[in-house]
C-alpha positions, 0 to 999 in steps of 0.5 A: 507669782500669786499665792495660788500659783505659788502653791500650785508650783510647790505641788507640781514639784512634789507631783513630779517626784511621785510621778518619777517613782511611779514611772520606775515602778510602771516600767518594771510592771510593763516587763511583767505584763510582757512576760505574761502576754508571752506565756499566754501566747505560748499556752495558745500554741501548746493548746493548738499543737495538742489539738492537732496531735489528737486529730492526727492520732484519731486519723491514724487510729482510723486508718489503722482499723482500715489496714486491719480490715484490708488484711482480713479481706486479703486473708480471705482472698488468699484462701479463695485463691487456693480453692479456685477451680478455674483459671478465670476464677483464679485470675479474678481473685488474684486481681482483687488480691493485688488491688487490695494489697496496693490499697492497703500499702497506700493506707499503711504509707499514710499511717506512717506519714501521720505518725511521723508528723505526730512525732514532729509535733510532739518535739515542737510541743516539747520545745514550746514547754521549754520556752514557757518554762524559761519565760516563767523564770523571767516572769518571776524575776520581773515580779521580784524586781517590781516588788523590790522597787516598790519596797525600796520606794515605799517610805519615800512615796509615803513621805512625798504623799504627805507633802503632796497632801500638805501642798494640796491644802494650800490650793483652792479647790477649783485650781486643785481640780484642774491640776489633778485632772491634768496631772493624771492625764500628763503623768504629773506634768500639770504645769508649764511656764510661758516662753517668750518666742520673740525678743522684740514682740509680745509673742509667747508659747507654752513650754509644754506643747510649744504652741502659741499663747495669746497676749490676753492669756499672758495678761490674765496670768499676770493680773489674776492669781488663778489657774489659766490653762493652755488652750492646746495641751491644758497645762496650767501656765505660769510666768518666768518674770524675765520672759515677760518683763518687757511684754507690757 
């Protein structure tokens, strides 16, 4: 292995350690994101329930005014009934009185139904508030877990970052740019070794994506000390000598 690939190999070892630590932190952070999303979802439900309760209450208030209006009409009809002078007039007033009573009964029943619905929705909203409070506790626990792992990892990350800076200094800029781009894309796994897939023929594959590598690429890796990348996954390829010793 040439100086460039050797330096890249040392850089890869450090990069994988950094990626492992960051992955642990990110796993904790994803739990925080999940709890935040759940709280946002619950808040949306609470807002919708509050709007529904306000709508129902306005409807109940409107119908209650109708009930009071009907009761005033009924009171007038009762008074008219008492002063009716003929049977025909009495019968007409009585019919109107009974109709108004029936209509008013329906409105009162509707008001009662709406008030019952409001009570149910208030209980559901109280349950949502309890659910949100529990989720907020879990969120706080997850945030504390993230801070704890960050605090525990800080010194090691700082040491590894210093090692990474030192290892990067030994890599030519062009190769380092390729490494950094692939490392960012593939969570630190910027390199892959060449695997011989047939012991009798010069057939090889990338260990990163298991796709075939042609003999020209293998020869380039063997003859030139530079970053040769897999044409499929983009990882920088390097050789294990036992795998290629019989390829020539």
